[in-house]
KEDREN-308998 format. One record per atom (N, C-alpha, C): x, y, z; residue in three letters. Coordinates in pm, 1 decimal. Layout:
BEGIN
     east    north       up res
        X        Y        Z ALA
...
This chain:
BEGIN
     east    north       up res
  -2998.7   1672.1   -203.9 MET
  -2922.5   1786.4   -254.6 MET
  -2793.5   1804.4   -177.0 MET
  -2796.2   1778.1    -47.4 TYR
  -2676.4   1798.2     34.8 TYR
  -2563.2   1707.4     -9.4 TYR
  -2598.0   1583.3    -47.3 ARG
  -2495.7   1488.5    -86.4 ARG
  -2422.1   1534.1   -211.0 ARG
  -2487.7   1608.5   -297.0 LYS
  -2425.4   1651.6   -421.3 LYS
  -2312.5   1750.8   -398.3 LYS
  -2300.7   1805.5   -276.8 ARG
  -2192.5   1898.8   -247.7 ARG
  -2057.9   1827.7   -238.1 ARG
  -2060.1   1696.5   -209.1 PHE
  -1935.9   1623.8   -190.0 PHE
  -1878.3   1579.5   -324.4 PHE
  -1745.4   1593.9   -338.7 ALA
  -1680.3   1557.0   -464.1 ALA
  -1692.6   1408.2   -493.7 ALA
  -1705.5   1325.6   -388.1 SER
  -1712.5   1181.4   -409.4 SER
  -1835.7   1139.7   -489.1 SER
  -1938.4   1227.2   -491.7 PHE
  -2059.9   1195.3   -564.8 PHE
  -2057.1   1247.3   -708.5 PHE
  -1946.4   1307.1   -748.5 HIS
  -1934.2   1353.1   -886.5 HIS
  -1932.9   1231.6   -978.8 HIS
  -2003.9   1234.1  -1089.4 PRO
  -2011.5   1117.5  -1179.0 PRO
  -1877.1   1072.7  -1234.2 PRO
  -1777.9   1160.8  -1233.0 ALA
  -1645.1   1122.5  -1283.1 ALA
  -1570.9   1030.3  -1186.7 ALA
  -1612.6   1026.9  -1060.7 ASN
  -1547.9    939.4   -962.5 ASN
  -1605.5    797.8   -973.3 ASN
  -1562.4    728.8  -1076.9 LEU
  -1617.0    597.5  -1109.4 LEU
  -1585.7    492.1  -1005.2 LEU
  -1472.8    509.3   -935.3 PHE
  -1423.4    401.2   -851.3 PHE
  -1476.9    404.1   -708.1 PHE
  -1538.4    514.1   -667.8 VAL
  -1589.7    524.9   -531.3 VAL
  -1695.5    419.3   -504.3 VAL
  -1787.6    401.1   -597.2 SER
  -1894.8    303.6   -577.8 SER
  -1840.3    161.1   -581.6 SER
  -1735.0    136.7   -660.9 ILE
  -1675.3      3.2   -666.2 ILE
  -1616.1    -32.1   -530.6 ILE
  -1541.4     62.2   -471.6 VAL
  -1481.3     39.4   -340.1 VAL
  -1589.2      5.9   -238.1 VAL
  -1697.4     80.8   -240.6 LYS
  -1807.1     58.4   -145.5 LYS
  -1865.4    -81.4   -159.9 LYS
  -1876.4   -129.0   -284.6 ASN
  -1941.6   -257.5   -309.1 ASN
  -1851.8   -378.0   -280.5 ASN
  -1719.4   -360.7   -287.7 VAL
  -1630.5   -477.0   -276.7 VAL
  -1552.9   -483.8   -146.0 VAL
  -1554.7   -378.5    -66.1 LYS
  -1467.2   -372.2     50.5 LYS
  -1494.1   -481.0    153.6 LYS
  -1614.4   -537.6    155.3 GLU
  -1645.7   -644.8    249.9 GLU
  -1622.0   -783.3    189.5 GLU
  -1576.8   -786.7     64.2 SER
  -1557.8   -914.5     -5.3 SER
  -1411.5   -946.6    -32.0 SER
  -1323.1   -852.0     -4.6 VAL
  -1179.3   -873.3    -21.5 VAL
  -1117.4   -881.5    117.3 VAL
  -1028.0   -976.4    138.6 VAL
   -973.1   -999.8    271.7 VAL
   -821.7   -981.6    272.2 VAL
   -770.4   -940.4    387.8 SER
   -626.0   -934.2    410.6 SER
   -582.5  -1063.7    477.2 SER
   -473.3  -1121.6    429.1 ILE
   -423.7  -1248.4    482.4 ILE
   -286.5  -1227.2    546.0 ILE
   -272.2  -1272.1    669.5 ASP
   -142.9  -1271.5    739.6 ASP
   -106.8  -1415.7    770.3 ASP
     14.4  -1456.1    736.7 THR
     56.2  -1593.3    763.5 THR
    183.8  -1594.0    847.0 THR
    201.7  -1703.3    920.5 LYS
    322.5  -1724.1    998.3 LYS
    379.7  -1859.8    962.1 LYS
    511.2  -1860.4    940.4 GLU
    580.6  -1983.6    906.0 GLU
    697.2  -2002.9   1001.0 GLU
    702.9  -2118.3   1065.1 GLU
    810.0  -2147.1   1159.2 GLU
    923.3  -2219.0   1087.1 GLU
   1043.5  -2163.0   1099.7 GLU
   1161.2  -2222.6   1038.6 GLU
   1260.8  -2261.1   1146.7 GLU
   1327.6  -2374.0   1128.3 LYS
   1430.2  -2417.1   1222.2 LYS
   1566.1  -2365.5   1176.5 LYS
   1639.3  -2306.9   1268.6 SER
   1772.5  -2256.7   1237.4 SER
   1868.3  -2297.5   1348.5 SER
   1998.4  -2295.8   1317.0 MET
   2099.5  -2336.8   1413.5 MET
   2196.8  -2222.0   1439.6 MET
   2232.8  -2201.1   1565.7 THR
   2337.2  -2105.9   1600.8 THR
   2472.4  -2172.8   1580.6 THR
   2579.1  -2095.7   1592.3 PHE
   2714.1  -2152.0   1577.1 PHE
   2740.0  -2258.7   1682.4 PHE
   2697.0  -2230.0   1806.9 GLU
   2718.1  -2325.7   1915.3 GLU
   2639.1  -2454.1   1892.0 GLU
   2514.2  -2439.0   1846.3 SER
   2432.6  -2557.8   1825.5 SER
   2483.0  -2640.4   1707.4 SER
   2546.0  -2573.6   1607.3 SER
   2600.6  -2648.4   1494.8 SER
   2720.5  -2732.2   1537.4 SER
   2802.8  -2678.9   1630.0 LEU
   2913.6  -2757.4   1683.7 LEU
   2861.1  -2878.0   1761.9 LEU
   2755.1  -2853.6   1840.0 TRP
   2692.9  -2962.2   1915.4 TRP
   2640.1  -3068.7   1819.3 TRP
   2586.2  -3022.1   1705.6 GLY
   2532.4  -3115.8   1608.5 GLY
   2638.0  -3203.3   1545.1 GLY
   2761.3  -3151.0   1531.3 LEU
   2870.6  -3232.0   1477.0 LEU
   2905.6  -3347.6   1570.0 LEU
   2896.9  -3320.5   1701.3 LEU
   2931.1  -3423.0   1799.5 LEU
   2814.3  -3518.8   1823.7 LEU
   2691.9  -3462.0   1829.0 PHE
   2573.1  -3542.8   1859.0 PHE
   2462.1  -3507.6   1759.1 PHE
   2470.9  -3561.9   1634.9 PRO
   2376.1  -3522.3   1529.2 PRO
   2229.8  -3543.0   1565.7 PRO
   2200.8  -3648.2   1644.0 ASP
   2060.9  -3676.7   1676.1 ASP
   2002.7  -3583.8   1781.7 ASP
   2088.9  -3505.8   1846.8 PHE
   2041.8  -3420.7   1956.4 PHE
   2076.6  -3273.4   1932.9 PHE
   2096.1  -3237.8   1808.3 ALA
   2132.6  -3099.9   1776.9 ALA
   2018.6  -3005.6   1813.5 ALA
   2043.5  -2903.0   1896.7 PRO
   1937.0  -2809.6   1937.0 PRO
   1908.7  -2706.3   1828.7 PRO
   1785.9  -2699.6   1786.0 TYR
   1745.6  -2602.3   1684.9 TYR
   1673.5  -2485.6   1750.9 TYR
   1683.1  -2369.9   1687.4 GLN
   1604.9  -2254.7   1728.2 GLN
   1494.5  -2231.9   1625.9 GLN
   1374.6  -2199.6   1675.2 LYS
   1263.0  -2173.4   1585.9 LYS
   1255.2  -2025.2   1551.5 LYS
   1244.2  -1999.3   1423.5 LYS
   1233.3  -1861.9   1375.8 LYS
   1099.8  -1846.8   1303.1 LYS
   1022.3  -1745.3   1341.5 THR
    891.1  -1723.4   1282.0 THR
    897.6  -1613.6   1176.7 THR
    850.4  -1645.7   1056.3 THR
    847.7  -1550.0    946.5 THR
    703.4  -1511.7    916.9 THR
    677.7  -1382.1    910.7 ASN
    543.7  -1331.2    879.1 ASN
    537.0  -1290.7    732.4 ASN
    429.8  -1329.2    666.5 GLN
    406.2  -1291.9    527.6 GLN
    266.8  -1231.1    514.6 GLN
    248.1  -1154.8    407.3 PHE
    119.3  -1088.8    386.0 PHE
     66.5  -1122.4    247.4 PHE
    -64.1  -1123.6    236.1 GLY
   -126.6  -1148.7    107.5 GLY
   -271.5  -1103.8    109.3 GLY
   -342.9  -1143.0      5.8 THR
   -481.4  -1100.1    -12.4 THR
   -562.5  -1219.4    -63.3 THR
   -691.2  -1211.3    -48.3 GLY
   -781.7  -1310.1   -104.3 GLY
   -918.1  -1246.6   -124.0 GLY
  -1008.6  -1318.4   -185.2 PHE
  -1144.8  -1265.8   -197.9 PHE
  -1245.4  -1378.8   -181.3 PHE
  -1361.0  -1341.1   -129.0 ILE
  -1464.1  -1436.8    -92.3 ILE
  -1532.9  -1491.3   -217.2 ILE
  -1545.3  -1624.7   -222.5 ILE
  -1609.6  -1688.4   -337.5 ILE
  -1735.2  -1766.0   -296.4 ILE
  -1759.6  -1775.1   -165.7 HIS
  -1881.3  -1842.4   -117.9 HIS
  -1919.0  -1783.7     17.3 HIS
  -2047.4  -1767.4     40.4 ARG
  -2094.6  -1701.0    162.3 ARG
  -2059.9  -1778.3    289.6 ARG
  -2027.9  -1908.5    276.8 ASN
  -1994.8  -1990.1    393.5 ASN
  -1849.1  -1980.3    436.3 ASN
  -1776.7  -1882.6    382.7 GLY
  -1641.7  -1857.2    430.8 GLY
  -1529.6  -1909.8    344.7 GLY
  -1558.3  -1947.4    220.2 TYR
  -1453.2  -1993.4    129.1 TYR
  -1387.5  -1873.6     61.2 TYR
  -1254.8  -1875.9     58.1 ILE
  -1176.1  -1763.4      7.1 ILE
  -1074.9  -1814.9    -93.4 ILE
  -1062.6  -1746.9   -205.8 LEU
   -965.4  -1782.6   -308.8 LEU
   -844.1  -1691.0   -297.8 LEU
   -724.7  -1749.4   -310.7 THR
   -600.7  -1671.9   -304.0 THR
   -494.0  -1742.1   -386.7 THR
   -373.3  -1687.5   -387.9 ASN
   -260.6  -1754.2   -452.6 ASN
   -203.5  -1862.6   -362.0 ASN
   -157.4  -1970.7   -421.3 GLU
    -94.8  -2076.5   -343.2 GLU
     30.3  -2025.4   -273.6 GLU
    105.0  -1937.2   -339.6 HIS
    230.8  -1891.4   -277.7 HIS
    206.4  -1801.6   -156.6 HIS
     84.4  -1750.9   -140.1 VAL
     52.1  -1669.5    -22.8 VAL
     48.8  -1755.1    103.9 VAL
     -0.4  -1877.2     92.8 ILE
    -14.5  -1963.0    211.5 ILE
     86.4  -2077.7    213.4 ILE
    174.2  -2084.7    114.7 HIS
    268.8  -2196.8    103.6 HIS
    357.2  -2207.0    228.6 HIS
    354.9  -2322.0    293.3 GLY
    439.0  -2345.0    410.2 GLY
    392.7  -2276.8    537.1 GLY
    276.0  -2214.0    534.7 ALA
    228.4  -2140.3    652.6 ALA
    178.8  -2235.1    760.4 ALA
    216.9  -2207.3    883.7 SER
    166.4  -2285.1    996.8 SER
     43.0  -2219.9   1057.6 SER
     30.2  -2088.1   1039.0 ILE
    -85.9  -2014.0   1087.9 ILE
   -133.3  -1921.2    976.3 ILE
   -264.0  -1921.1    948.6 ILE
   -323.2  -1831.8    848.9 ILE
   -433.7  -1751.7    916.4 ILE
   -420.4  -1620.5    915.9 GLN
   -522.6  -1533.5    972.7 GLN
   -580.9  -1444.7    863.7 GLN
   -712.3  -1422.9    872.5 VAL
   -785.0  -1345.8    772.1 VAL
   -856.4  -1229.6    839.1 VAL
   -839.9  -1113.0    782.6 ARG
   -910.2   -994.1    832.0 ARG
  -1011.8   -949.1    727.2 ARG
  -1134.2   -922.6    774.7 ILE
  -1242.5   -880.5    686.9 ILE
  -1297.3   -747.5    735.9 ILE
  -1321.6   -657.4    643.8 ASN
  -1378.1   -527.4    678.9 ASN
  -1512.6   -546.7    748.3 ASN
  -1529.7   -479.5    862.6 GLY
  -1653.8   -490.6    938.8 GLY
  -1644.5   -585.6   1056.3 GLY
  -1536.5   -664.5   1061.5 TYR
  -1514.1   -755.8   1173.6 TYR
  -1394.3   -706.7   1254.7 TYR
  -1411.9   -698.3   1384.1 ARG
  -1307.9   -642.8   1469.9 ARG
  -1187.0   -734.6   1482.2 ARG
  -1211.7   -863.3   1495.7 ASN
  -1105.0   -959.4   1518.9 ASN
  -1078.1  -1043.6   1394.2 ASN
   -954.5  -1088.7   1376.0 PRO
   -923.7  -1174.0   1260.7 PRO
   -979.3  -1314.8   1279.6 PRO
   -996.3  -1384.1   1168.1 PHE
  -1041.5  -1522.7   1168.2 PHE
   -920.9  -1614.6   1144.3 PHE
   -923.4  -1730.0   1205.4 ARG
   -824.1  -1833.0   1177.3 ARG
   -873.7  -1912.1   1057.0 ARG
   -789.3  -1930.3    957.3 ALA
   -828.9  -1999.1    834.4 ALA
   -755.9  -2131.9    821.2 ALA
   -817.5  -2223.8    749.5 LYS
   -754.3  -2352.0    721.7 LYS
   -751.7  -2376.1    570.6 LYS
   -643.5  -2435.9    519.7 PRO
   -636.6  -2465.9    376.4 PRO
   -735.8  -2576.2    339.8 PRO
   -803.8  -2558.3    227.4 ILE
   -899.9  -2656.3    178.8 ILE
   -847.9  -2726.9     53.6 ILE
   -783.1  -2650.0    -32.6 TRP
   -735.8  -2702.9   -161.2 TRP
   -624.8  -2611.3   -212.5 TRP
   -528.0  -2670.4   -283.2 SER
   -422.5  -2588.1   -342.4 SER
   -363.8  -2657.8   -464.4 SER
   -310.5  -2577.1   -554.5 ASP
   -245.2  -2626.8   -675.3 ASP
   -120.7  -2542.3   -698.2 ASP
     -2.7  -2602.8   -676.6 TYR
    123.2  -2527.4   -686.2 TYR
    145.4  -2473.1   -827.0 TYR
    126.9  -2555.8   -928.8 GLN
    156.6  -2514.5  -1064.9 GLN
     66.6  -2401.1  -1111.2 GLN
    -60.8  -2406.9  -1073.7 ARG
   -154.4  -2301.4  -1113.8 ARG
   -150.2  -2182.8  -1018.2 ARG
    -80.7  -2199.8   -905.1 ASP
    -66.4  -2095.8   -802.5 ASP
   -201.7  -2047.9   -751.1 ASP
   -288.4  -2144.6   -722.4 LEU
   -421.2  -2113.5   -670.7 LEU
   -446.5  -2194.6   -544.0 LEU
   -522.7  -2138.1   -452.4 ALA
   -555.8  -2207.8   -327.9 ALA
   -689.6  -2158.1   -275.3 ALA
   -758.2  -2246.5   -202.9 ILE
   -881.7  -2211.5   -133.9 ILE
   -860.5  -2232.4     15.0 ILE
   -893.9  -2131.3     94.6 ILE
   -891.3  -2142.8    239.5 ILE
  -1032.3  -2117.0    291.3 ILE
  -1057.8  -2158.3    414.6 GLN
  -1192.3  -2141.1    470.3 GLN
  -1186.0  -2087.6    612.3 GLN
  -1278.6  -1999.1    643.6 ILE
  -1297.2  -1949.4    778.9 ILE
  -1438.7  -1984.8    823.9 ILE
  -1468.0  -1962.7    949.9 SER
  -1602.5  -1988.5   1002.9 SER
  -1665.6  -1855.1   1042.4 SER
  -1734.6  -1789.6    949.5 PRO
  -1792.8  -1658.1    978.2 PRO
  -1915.0  -1668.3   1069.1 PRO
  -1945.1  -1559.6   1136.4 THR
  -2061.6  -1555.2   1224.4 THR
  -2189.7  -1524.7   1147.6 THR
  -2175.0  -1483.1   1021.5 LYS
  -2290.5  -1457.8    936.4 LYS
  -2246.4  -1479.7    791.6 LYS
  -2342.0  -1498.7    699.4 PRO
  -2304.9  -1522.0    559.1 PRO
  -2222.2  -1406.0    503.4 PRO
  -2122.0  -1440.9    424.1 LEU
  -2034.6  -1341.0    364.1 LEU
  -2082.5  -1306.4    223.5 LEU
  -2019.8  -1204.3    166.4 LYS
  -2062.0  -1153.2     35.4 LYS
  -1957.1  -1189.5    -70.2 LYS
  -1985.2  -1287.4   -155.7 PRO
  -1888.7  -1324.6   -260.1 PRO
  -1879.0  -1216.0   -367.6 PRO
  -1763.5  -1209.7   -431.8 LEU
  -1746.4  -1117.5   -543.7 LEU
  -1799.9  -1181.1   -672.0 LEU
  -1864.5  -1102.1   -756.9 PRO
  -1908.3  -1155.9   -886.1 PRO
  -1788.2  -1177.9   -978.0 PRO
  -1792.7  -1282.8  -1058.0 ILE
  -1682.7  -1316.1  -1149.0 ILE
  -1720.4  -1274.3  -1290.3 ILE
  -1634.9  -1193.1  -1351.8 GLY
  -1658.9  -1146.3  -1487.1 GLY
  -1579.6  -1224.9  -1589.2 GLY
  -1563.9  -1169.3  -1706.8 SER
  -1496.4  -1237.1  -1817.1 SER
  -1368.8  -1163.3  -1856.3 SER
  -1256.0  -1232.2  -1844.7 ALA
  -1130.0  -1174.8  -1889.7 ALA
  -1123.0  -1173.9  -2042.3 ALA
  -1186.0  -1273.3  -2104.3 LYS
  -1183.4  -1281.1  -2250.3 LYS
  -1249.6  -1160.0  -2314.4 LYS
  -1355.2  -1110.1  -2251.0 GLN
  -1427.2   -995.8  -2307.3 GLN
  -1362.3   -862.3  -2270.4 GLN
  -1264.8   -867.1  -2180.0 THR
  -1195.0   -744.0  -2140.7 THR
  -1104.3   -698.0  -2254.1 THR
  -1101.7   -567.2  -2276.2 ARG
  -1022.6   -513.1  -2388.3 ARG
   -902.8   -435.1  -2336.8 ARG
   -795.8   -437.5  -2412.9 ILE
   -676.2   -360.5  -2378.7 ILE
   -711.9   -211.3  -2377.4 ILE
   -668.2   -142.6  -2272.9 GLY
   -701.2     -1.8  -2255.0 GLY
   -816.8     20.3  -2160.1 GLY
   -881.9    -87.5  -2117.0 GLU
   -997.3    -78.5  -2027.8 GLU
   -952.5    -45.3  -1885.0 GLU
  -1030.5     38.2  -1816.1 TRP
  -1002.8     71.1  -1676.7 TRP
  -1017.4    -52.0  -1588.5 TRP
   -924.7    -66.3  -1492.8 VAL
   -933.3   -174.9  -1395.3 VAL
   -888.7   -123.2  -1258.6 VAL
   -931.3   -194.8  -1153.6 MET
   -890.8   -162.6  -1016.7 MET
   -829.8   -286.7   -952.4 MET
   -714.3   -269.2   -888.5 ALA
   -651.0   -376.5   -812.7 ALA
   -674.9   -351.6   -664.1 ALA
   -715.3   -456.6   -592.9 VAL
   -739.9   -445.6   -449.5 VAL
   -647.4   -543.3   -377.9 VAL
   -580.0   -495.0   -272.9 GLY
   -487.6   -583.5   -203.1 GLY
   -444.0   -530.4    -68.5 GLY
   -349.6   -604.3    -11.1 ASN
   -299.2   -578.1    123.7 ASN
   -147.9   -556.4    116.3 ASN
   -101.9   -450.5     47.3 PRO
     41.6   -433.4     24.8 PRO
    118.7   -411.8    154.5 PRO
    224.9   -493.0    171.7 PHE
    312.0   -482.7    288.3 PHE
    236.8   -493.0    420.6 PHE
    118.1   -555.1    417.9 GLY
     40.5   -572.0    539.0 GLY
    -27.0   -446.3    588.5 GLY
    -40.6   -345.7    504.9 LEU
   -100.0   -217.8    546.1 LEU
   -251.7   -226.2    561.6 LEU
   -313.2   -328.3    503.5 GLY
   -458.7   -335.1    499.1 GLY
   -506.9   -305.8    358.3 GLY
   -637.0   -319.8    335.9 LEU
   -689.7   -306.8    200.5 LEU
   -653.8   -172.9    137.6 LEU
   -600.7   -181.9     15.5 THR
   -558.1    -65.4    -60.6 THR
   -610.3    -79.9   -202.8 THR
   -652.7     30.6   -260.8 TYR
   -714.0     29.0   -393.3 TYR
   -629.2    111.7   -489.2 TYR
   -592.6     51.9   -603.2 THR
   -516.4    123.0   -704.5 THR
   -583.5    101.8   -839.8 THR
   -566.5    197.3   -929.6 VAL
   -633.0    188.1  -1059.7 VAL
   -532.2    201.6  -1172.8 VAL
   -570.8    148.8  -1286.8 GLY
   -488.9    156.3  -1407.6 GLY
   -569.9    104.1  -1523.9 GLY
   -501.4     54.3  -1622.9 ILE
   -568.8     -1.4  -1740.1 ILE
   -514.8   -141.2  -1767.7 ILE
   -584.9   -213.3  -1851.7 VAL
   -532.7   -339.5  -1902.8 VAL
   -426.0   -305.2  -2005.7 VAL
   -301.8   -339.6  -1975.9 SER
   -189.3   -303.0  -2062.7 SER
   -163.0   -406.8  -2170.3 SER
   -202.3   -531.4  -2143.2 GLY
   -180.4   -638.2  -2239.6 GLY
   -254.8   -762.8  -2195.1 GLY
   -269.0   -857.1  -2287.0 LYS
   -338.9   -982.4  -2255.6 LYS
   -260.0  -1100.4  -2312.4 LYS
   -290.2  -1217.0  -2259.2 ASN
   -231.3  -1342.2  -2308.1 ASN
    -78.4  -1342.4  -2300.5 ASN
    -25.1  -1286.0  -2191.5 ARG
    119.0  -1292.6  -2167.6 ARG
    154.5  -1428.9  -2108.2 ARG
    281.3  -1469.0  -2123.7 MET
    329.7  -1589.5  -2057.5 MET
    448.7  -1552.1  -1970.2 MET
    440.2  -1586.4  -1840.5 ILE
    542.7  -1550.8  -1742.9 ILE
    586.5  -1677.5  -1669.5 ILE
    717.7  -1688.4  -1640.1 GLN
    770.3  -1798.5  -1560.8 GLN
    826.3  -1743.8  -1430.8 GLN
    794.0  -1810.4  -1320.3 SER
    842.7  -1766.2  -1189.8 SER
    838.4  -1882.1  -1091.1 SER
    950.2  -1909.2  -1024.3 GLU
    960.6  -2010.0   -919.0 GLU
    905.9  -2145.6   -961.8 GLU
    942.4  -2187.4  -1081.3 GLY
    900.9  -2317.9  -1129.8 GLY
    759.0  -2323.2  -1182.6 GLY
    690.3  -2211.5  -1180.8 ARG
    553.9  -2206.6  -1232.7 ARG
    553.0  -2136.7  -1368.2 ARG
    462.4  -2178.9  -1453.7 ILE
    442.2  -2112.2  -1582.1 ILE
    300.0  -2056.4  -1583.6 ILE
    289.8  -1923.9  -1592.3 TYR
    159.5  -1857.6  -1597.1 TYR
    127.3  -1826.5  -1743.7 TYR
     18.7  -1882.2  -1791.7 ARG
    -17.9  -1863.5  -1932.2 ARG
   -140.1  -1772.1  -1943.1 ARG
   -140.9  -1693.4  -2048.8 ARG
   -255.3  -1607.6  -2082.2 ARG
   -289.7  -1508.9  -1970.5 ARG
   -186.5  -1462.1  -1897.4 VAL
   -214.8  -1368.8  -1789.3 VAL
   -241.3  -1228.3  -1842.9 VAL
   -309.0  -1148.7  -1760.0 ILE
   -340.8  -1010.1  -1793.8 ILE
   -231.0   -919.5  -1741.1 ILE
   -182.4   -829.1  -1824.0 GLN
    -85.2   -729.1  -1779.0 GLN
   -159.3   -598.9  -1748.0 GLN
   -124.4   -538.1  -1635.6 THR
   -188.6   -412.0  -1595.8 THR
    -86.4   -315.7  -1539.2 THR
   -116.1   -186.0  -1547.7 ASP
    -28.2    -87.0  -1484.6 ASP
    -87.7    -35.6  -1353.8 ASP
   -196.5    -98.2  -1306.1 ALA
   -245.6    -66.8  -1171.0 ALA
   -139.1   -110.8  -1071.5 ALA
   -102.6    -23.6   -978.4 ALA
      7.7    -50.9   -886.6 ALA
    -18.2   -176.4   -804.2 ALA
     76.0   -271.7   -809.4 ILE
     70.4   -396.1   -732.7 ILE
    203.2   -411.8   -660.3 ILE
    196.8   -444.5   -532.4 ASN
    317.0   -458.8   -450.2 ASN
    311.3   -589.4   -372.6 ASN
    423.4   -630.7   -308.3 PRO
    417.8   -749.7   -223.4 PRO
    305.0   -738.7   -121.5 PRO
    222.8   -840.8   -113.7 GLY
    103.3   -837.7    -28.9 GLY
    -23.8   -827.5   -110.6 GLY
    -12.0   -781.0   -235.5 ASN
   -128.5   -774.0   -324.1 ASN
   -163.8   -910.7   -383.1 ASN
    -71.6  -1005.1   -375.5 SER
    -94.7  -1136.4   -435.4 SER
   -222.9  -1199.9   -381.4 SER
   -303.0  -1252.6   -472.3 GLY
   -428.3  -1316.2   -434.4 GLY
   -547.4  -1223.8   -437.5 GLY
   -523.2  -1095.1   -455.0 GLY
   -632.7   -998.3   -458.6 GLY
   -695.0   -989.1   -596.8 GLY
   -816.3   -935.2   -605.7 PRO
   -886.2   -930.2   -734.1 PRO
   -844.1   -811.4   -819.7 PRO
   -848.2   -833.7   -950.0 LEU
   -840.8   -726.7  -1048.9 LEU
   -982.7   -710.1  -1100.9 LEU
  -1039.7   -589.8  -1084.2 LEU
  -1181.7   -566.5  -1109.5 LEU
  -1203.5   -477.6  -1231.0 LEU
  -1313.9   -502.0  -1300.3 ASN
  -1354.7   -409.6  -1405.9 ASN
  -1446.2   -302.6  -1347.2 ASN
  -1498.6   -215.0  -1430.8 LEU
  -1580.5   -104.3  -1381.0 LEU
  -1716.1   -149.0  -1326.9 LEU
  -1751.1   -273.0  -1348.9 LYS
  -1875.5   -327.0  -1292.3 LYS
  -1849.4   -393.6  -1156.9 LYS
  -1724.1   -389.8  -1112.3 GLY
  -1689.6   -452.6   -985.9 GLY
  -1678.7   -603.5   -995.3 GLY
  -1661.5   -655.6  -1116.9 GLU
  -1647.6   -798.6  -1139.3 GLU
  -1501.0   -837.5  -1142.8 GLU
  -1471.6   -956.9  -1093.2 VAL
  -1334.4  -1007.9  -1095.2 VAL
  -1300.8  -1054.1  -1236.3 VAL
  -1198.6   -992.6  -1295.4 ILE
  -1151.9  -1039.2  -1426.3 ILE
  -1015.0  -1106.4  -1414.1 ILE
   -956.6  -1101.8  -1293.7 GLY
   -827.4  -1166.8  -1273.7 GLY
   -786.2  -1164.5  -1127.8 GLY
   -682.1  -1243.4  -1097.3 MET
   -623.4  -1244.5   -963.4 MET
   -480.7  -1191.2   -972.7 MET
   -453.8  -1081.1   -902.4 ASN
   -321.2  -1020.8   -903.5 ASN
   -219.4  -1117.6   -844.8 ASN
   -109.7  -1141.0   -917.9 THR
    -19.8  -1249.4   -880.3 THR
    128.4  -1213.9   -886.2 THR
    172.0  -1145.1   -989.2 ILE
    315.2  -1125.1  -1011.1 ILE
    345.4   -978.8  -1041.2 ILE
    460.0   -933.9   -989.4 VAL
    514.8   -802.5  -1023.6 VAL
    656.5   -824.4  -1073.1 VAL
    695.6   -754.0  -1177.7 ILE
    832.7   -762.9  -1227.7 ILE
    915.1   -651.6  -1164.8 ILE
   1026.9   -688.9  -1100.9 TYR
   1118.1   -591.4  -1041.2 TYR
   1251.9   -595.8  -1113.4 TYR
   1320.6   -481.8  -1133.2 PRO
   1263.1   -347.5  -1115.7 PRO
   1181.9   -310.9  -1239.3 PRO
   1073.1   -242.7  -1218.5 SER
    989.1   -202.5  -1331.0 SER
    903.5    -84.5  -1289.4 SER
    836.3    -27.9  -1384.2 GLN
    741.7     78.3  -1357.3 GLN
    601.7     28.3  -1393.1 GLN
    526.5    -12.1  -1289.8 SER
    386.5    -49.1  -1306.4 SER
    365.9   -161.4  -1408.7 SER
    436.2   -272.5  -1388.8 ILE
    413.9   -391.2  -1470.4 ILE
    373.3   -504.5  -1377.8 ILE
    244.1   -534.0  -1375.5 GLY
    191.5   -641.3  -1292.1 GLY
    109.1   -736.5  -1376.0 GLY
     88.2   -856.9  -1323.3 PHE
     17.7   -959.6  -1399.2 PHE
    -87.3  -1027.0  -1312.7 PHE
   -197.2  -1065.2  -1375.9 ALA
   -310.0  -1127.9  -1306.0 ALA
   -354.9  -1252.6  -1380.1 ALA
   -383.2  -1359.1  -1304.5 ILE
   -438.1  -1481.6  -1362.5 ILE
   -580.0  -1451.9  -1410.0 ILE
   -614.8  -1484.3  -1533.7 PRO
   -747.8  -1447.7  -1586.9 PRO
   -861.5  -1521.6  -1517.8 PRO
   -977.2  -1458.9  -1515.5 SER
  -1092.9  -1511.9  -1442.5 SER
  -1141.6  -1645.4  -1497.4 SER
  -1121.1  -1669.8  -1627.0 GLU
  -1164.4  -1797.7  -1682.7 GLU
  -1093.8  -1914.5  -1614.2 GLU
   -969.4  -1894.2  -1573.3 GLU
   -896.0  -1998.7  -1503.7 GLU
   -943.4  -2012.1  -1358.9 GLU
   -994.2  -1905.3  -1302.9 LEU
  -1043.8  -1908.8  -1164.8 LEU
  -1179.6  -1977.1  -1156.2 LEU
  -1260.3  -1964.1  -1258.9 LYS
  -1397.1  -2016.2  -1255.2 LYS
  -1399.9  -2167.3  -1232.6 LYS
  -1306.8  -2238.6  -1294.5 SER
  -1306.3  -2383.8  -1280.2 SER
  -1277.5  -2424.5  -1135.2 SER
  -1201.5  -2342.5  -1064.2 VAL
  -1170.9  -2369.2   -923.0 VAL
  -1291.0  -2335.6   -835.8 VAL
  -1353.9  -2222.3   -863.4 ILE
  -1468.8  -2177.4   -783.8 ILE
  -1583.6  -2277.5   -793.8 ILE
  -1597.9  -2340.1   -908.6 GLN
  -1707.8  -2436.1   -928.3 GLN
  -1695.6  -2556.3   -834.9 GLN
  -1576.2  -2581.0   -781.0 GLN
  -1556.6  -2694.2   -691.8 GLN
  -1636.3  -2680.1   -561.4 GLN
  -1660.9  -2556.3   -520.2 ILE
  -1729.9  -2536.9   -392.4 ILE
  -1865.8  -2471.5   -410.3 ILE
  -1908.8  -2455.2   -533.7 SER
  -2039.6  -2393.0   -559.0 SER
  -2152.8  -2490.7   -532.1 SER
């Protein structure tokens, strides 16, 4: 009876139980990429002695999201989240320290990648649902790591299906359009239905826009997940 006093237990709060069930299965990804750059002085030196030009290393930090697809530490994310990364770190709810991850597989055109960590105990994979059976107007939740803030949950509806989007030499076909808020860092995170099943992977946001985001449908993810099942 005491629990019923809290608003979170009201039956209208559909998303509270989803958050509870998925928070240990969605991960925050931080990557570091080292780039070589030249100062004005070093560029002059390079003109005189091209083979001995001194470069400066510049480290760029990027943020993204992924979700667990196998209890042994396999994580699915977008390829562009880890592209060119020299260091990949993964944070999981319930673990104090981040894990170092290594790339296992990637596909640039499909913008999908699998990374792996070495967990101290079996992890909890997310269930995969059907994007084909999802209907326009259906409630959905996007989970991600926007701007590196840590796991964030936003809700909206399926705004459209079977869209085609082109970005950075990639062609995304049959993607799901949603108005659930998605920001940089959400890439690679799951788009969930009310059963907490993955129906898509949040991938693209159109700027400037008002709540127009796109997710790769789960049917395309299933063929990748089967590789490590």
